[in-house]
Each structure stands twice: as structure tokens, then as C-alpha cells.
C-alpha positions in Angstrom: 27.3 20.4 38.5 27.5 16.9 36.9 30.9 15.2 36.6 32.3 13.9 33.4 32.8 10.2 32.9 36.6 10.7 33.2 36.2 12.6 36.4 34.1 9.8 37.8 36.7 7.3 36.8 39.5 9.2 38.6 37.3 9.4 41.7 37.0 5.6 41.6 40.7 5.2 41.1 40.4 4.0 37.5 42.6 5.0 34.6 41.3 7.8 32.3 38.9 6.4 29.8 39.2 6.9 26.0 36.9 5.6 23.3 39.8 6.0 20.9 41.5 3.0 22.5 38.8 0.9 20.9 36.8 2.8 18.4 39.4 4.4 16.2 39.9 4.2 12.4 43.4 4.2 10.8 44.2 7.1 8.5 44.3 4.7 5.6 40.5 4.3 5.9 40.0 8.0 5.2 42.5 7.9 2.3 40.6 5.1 0.7 37.3 7.0 0.9 39.0 10.0 -0.7 39.9 7.8 -3.7 36.4 6.3 -4.2 35.0 9.0 -6.5 38.0 8.6 -8.9 37.0 4.9 -9.2 33.4 5.7 -10.0 31.9 5.1 -6.6 29.4 7.7 -5.5 30.0 9.3 -2.1 28.0 12.4 -2.9 25.4 12.3 -0.1 23.1 14.8 -1.8 23.0 12.6 -5.0 22.5 9.4 -2.9 19.6 11.0 -1.1 18.0 11.9 -4.5 18.5 8.3 -5.7 16.9 7.1 -2.5 13.9 9.4 -2.8 13.4 8.4 -6.4 13.4 4.7 -5.4 10.8 5.5 -2.7 8.5 7.1 -5.3 9.0 4.0 -7.5 7.8 1.8 -4.6 4.6 3.8 -4.4 4.0 3.2 -8.1 4.8 -0.5 -7.8 2.4 -0.8 -4.9 -0.5 0.7 -7.0 0.3 -1.6 -9.9 0.3 -4.7 -7.6 -2.9 -3.6 -5.9 -4.6 -3.4 -9.3 -3.1 -6.7 -10.5 -4.3 -8.5 -7.3 -7.8 -7.0 -7.8 -8.0 -8.2 -11.4 -6.6 -11.6 -10.6 -9.2 -12.1 -7.9 -12.0 -11.0 -10.3 -10.7 -13.3 -13.1 -10.5 -16.3 -10.7 -14.1 -15.7 -9.6 -15.3 -15.5 -13.3 -13.5 -18.8 -14.0 -14.9 -20.5 -10.9 -18.4 -19.4 -11.7 -18.2 -20.5 -15.4 -19.8 -23.8 -16.5 -17.2 -24.3 -19.2 -13.5 -24.0 -19.7 -12.8 -20.4 -20.7 -9.5 -20.5 -22.6 -9.3 -16.7 -22.8 -9.8 -16.1 -19.1 -7.3 -18.8 -18.0 -4.6 -17.5 -20.4 -5.3 -14.0 -19.2 -5.0 -15.1 -15.6 -1.7 -16.7 -16.2 -0.4 -13.5 -17.8 -1.6 -11.5 -14.8 0.1 -13.8 -12.3 3.4 -13.6 -14.2 3.2 -9.8 -14.4 2.4 -9.7 -10.7 5.5 -11.8 -9.9 7.6 -9.5 -12.1 6.6 -6.4 -10.1 6.9 -8.2 -6.8 10.6 -9.0 -7.7 11.2 -5.4 -9.0 9.8 -4.0 -5.7 11.8 -6.4 -3.6 15.1 -5.4 -5.4 14.2 -1.7 -5.0 13.8 -2.1 -1.2 17.1 -4.0 -1.0 18.9 -1.2 -2.8 17.2 1.4 -0.6 18.6 -0.3 2.5 22.1 -0.4 1.0 21.9 3.3 0.0 20.5 4.4 3.4 23.3 2.6 5.2 25.9 4.1 2.9 24.5 7.6 3.6 24.8 6.9 7.3 28.4 5.7 7.0 29.4 8.8 4.9 27.8 11.4 7.1 28.9 9.9 10.5 30.8 12.6 12.4 33.2 10.5 14.4 34.9 7.1 14.5 32.5 5.7 17.0 29.6 6.3 14.7 31.5 5.0 11.7 32.4 1.8 13.3 29.0 1.2 14.9 27.3 1.7 11.5 29.7 -0.4 9.6 28.4 -3.7 11.0 25.1 -3.4 9.2 26.9 -3.3 5.8 28.2 -6.8 6.5 24.7 -8.1 7.3 23.2 -6.6 4.1 25.9 -8.3 2.0 25.7 -11.6 3.9 21.9 -11.7 3.5 22.2 -10.8 -0.2 24.6 -13.6 -0.9 22.9 -16.3 1.1 19.3 -15.4 0.7 18.0 -12.2 -0.9 19.6 -12.4 -4.3 20.9 -15.9 -4.7 17.8 -17.6 -3.5 14.8 -15.3 -3.6 15.3 -13.2 -6.7 17.3 -15.7 -8.8 14.7 -18.5 -8.0 11.8 -16.3 -8.9 13.4 -15.1 -12.2 14.0 -18.8 -13.2 10.2 -19.4 -12.8 9.3 -16.9 -15.6 8.1 -18.5 -18.8 10.5 -19.1 -21.7 8.6 -16.5 -23.8 9.9 -13.7 -21.6 13.3 -15.0 -20.5 16.0 -17.2 -21.9 16.8 -19.6 -19.1 20.3 -20.5 -20.3 21.3 -16.8 -20.6 19.6 -16.1 -17.2 21.7 -18.9 -15.6 24.9 -17.5 -17.0 23.9 -14.0 -15.8 23.4 -15.2 -12.3 26.7 -17.1 -12.3 28.4 -13.8 -13.0 26.4 -12.0 -10.3 27.2 -14.6 -7.7 30.9 -14.6 -8.7 31.0 -10.8 -8.0 29.1 -11.0 -4.8 31.5 -13.6 -3.4 34.5 -11.5 -4.2 33.4 -8.2 -2.6 33.3 -9.4 1.0 34.6 -12.2 3.2 31.3 -14.1 3.6 32.5 -16.1 6.6 33.4 -12.9 8.5 30.2 -11.2 7.4 28.3 -14.1 8.9 30.1 -13.8 12.2 29.4 -10.1 12.3 25.7 -10.6 11.5 25.3 -13.3 14.1 27.2 -11.6 16.9 26.9 -7.8 16.8 24.1 -7.0 14.3 21.1 -9.2 13.7 22.0 -11.1 16.9 24.1 -10.2 19.9 26.9 -12.3 21.4 26.7 -12.5 25.2 30.4 -11.8 25.5 31.2 -8.1 25.7 34.9 -8.7 24.8 34.0 -10.8 21.7 31.6 -8.1 20.5 34.3 -5.4 20.9 36.8 -7.6 19.1 34.4 -7.8 16.1 33.7 -4.1 16.1 37.4 -3.4 15.9 37.6 -5.6 12.8 34.8 -3.9 10.9 36.1 -1.7 8.1 34.4 1.6 7.4 35.8 2.1 3.9 35.2 -1.6 2.9 31.6 -1.2 4.1 31.0 1.7 1.8 32.8 0.1 -1.2 30.9 -3.2 -0.7 27.5 -1.5 -0.4 28.2 0.7 -3.5 29.1 -2.4 -5.6 26.1 -4.2 -4.2 23.9 -1.3 -5.4 25.5 -1.5 -8.8 24.7 -5.2 -9.0 21.1 -4.5 -8.2 21.1 -1.9 -11.0 22.2 -4.7 -13.4 19.5 -7.1 -12.2 16.9 -4.3 -12.4 18.0 -3.8 -16.0 17.4 -7.5 -16.7 14.0 -7.2 -15.1 13.2 -4.3 -17.4 13.9 -6.5 -20.4 11.7 -9.2 -19.0 8.9 -6.7 -18.3 9.2 -5.4 -21.9 8.8 -9.0 -23.1 5.8 -9.3 -20.9 4.1 -6.6 -23.1 4.8 -8.8 -26.1 3.0 -11.7 -24.4 -0.1 -9.5 -23.9 0.0 -8.4 -27.5 0.2 -12.0 -28.5 -2.7 -12.9 -26.3 -4.9 -10.1 -27.9 -3.9 -11.2 -31.4 -4.8 -14.8 -30.6 -8.2 -13.7 -29.3 -8.8 -11.7 -32.4 -7.8 -14.7 -34.6 -10.1 -17.0 -32.6 -13.0 -14.4 -32.9 -12.4 -14.2 -36.7 -12.5 -18.0 -37.1 -15.7 -18.1 -35.0 -17.4 -15.4 -37.1 -16.4 -17.3 -40.2 -18.0 -20.5 -38.9 -21.2 -18.6 -38.0 -21.3 -17.1 -41.5 -20.9 -20.5 -43.1 -23.7 -21.9 -41.0 -26.0 -19.0 -42.0 -25.2 -19.7 -45.7 -26.3 -23.2 -45.5 -29.8 -23.5 -46.9 -32.2 -25.6 -44.7 -33.9 -28.1 -47.2 -37.0 -28.2 -45.0 
């Protein structure tokens, strides 16, 4: 019959081992979680799973939209390259397609970020002991750190500022991102998040003692709160993207109206030419 780890430790003359000496959460952590729902933070695992599944279905739709856009973009580029004259309509249409493609790339990118946050939140909530809770908490710090330093502040913000003035007011967008960045910097200690990311999550510190010291500092309740706020922030950005996408439809309508007007003028010129009597 196999011996337990504590029995082996006693055989070797070691003190009785206890995970709780390292991986233990204070009661206050659980009390904070109990108060989250009253503050509007969702800790309903069933609902979070439904939100996650819905986001996954949206990703499938975004993939189909982007596949179609890439196909049309390629076809339009080939038509332009094979043309012997400058085709205003095709070039303008290509520009619209590329802008719309970038919009859906950004929407999809945001959706995956949110799915990562929700998946980690579910794991933190359904963990069955303190060891699991603390081991899972570290990833929350990495998600927030990457969001602040790269994902949102650089990738998404930079891409949104590239959109044409016809679909987004750059000044209003800049003010919006100032608010977003202000909130992001308040929800978590970015310097500590960086240390966690570089030592016990994305990368590993060679020192066992330094890793353990960081694990003991990771906060379970804070991880859930920060991820929940992060998901709310993405909701706000997605709402902004919905407005931009709606404005994109207006650009397509304008493009069609412009083509109709050009066609009308061309038909008028042809009619005038036909009305001219050849004197010969």
C-alpha cells in the first residue's frame, strides 16, 4: 500500500508537510467575493458560461465575414491591376472593404480578449481549494498587464485611430481612450502585475523561493474583480465599435449614391451627344 507524502516525510525525519502554510487565503478574500454581486459584478458561473458561449458563436460569424471580405478584396485588387485605366469606383470600393475588414478584425480581437478574461474568471470562481485559487490567480495579472501595455492601449486604440474621419470623430475617440486608460491603470498595480507575468506566469523565475513569495501575494478576490472590470471595459469599447460599424454602412450608402449620380451625369452627357445633329 502506498504511503502518503506526510508519512514519507516522517520516515525521512522531516516535519509534517502542509500546503496551508503557503497556499492559504484569508477569510477576508471570501467575504469580498460574497459582496461582489451586490456591487454589480457577475459571479454566476452559469451566466458567465452562457456569455462565453455566445462570444464563441460571434467569433464564428466574424470569421465568415472576414473570409468573405478578404476574398472580395483580392478580387477587386486583381480587377484594378488588370484595368488599363484608373477605375474610381473600384478603388473607392476597395478602400471601403479594407476599412470594414479592419473593423471586424478589431471586433474579433476584442471578443477573444474578453473570452480569455471570462474563462479565467470562471476558473477562479469554480476552484475547489485555496491551492487552485492561488495558482489560477496569477493569470489574471498577466491578462490585465498585457491589456494595459499592449492589447488595448496599443493594438486596439492604434487601430481605431486609423479609421477615416467619416466613421469616427478622432477628438472624441482620443478622449474616450483617455478615460479607458485611466480606469485600466486604477484597477491593478501594473508594476506588480508585470512582476507576476515575468516570474510565475508567462515566464518562470529560476528561484523557487521567489516564485512562492509571489504566489502568496496574488489576491484571489482582486483577480476576479479586476477581470470583471476589464470585461466591462471591453463591453464599452465594443459599443464604440458598434457605432463605428454603423457609420460604415453610411459610407457604403454614400458610395452607392455617388455611383448613381456619376451614372446619371454620364447618361446625360451621352444623351446630349446624341441630340447633336451631325452637319455632314
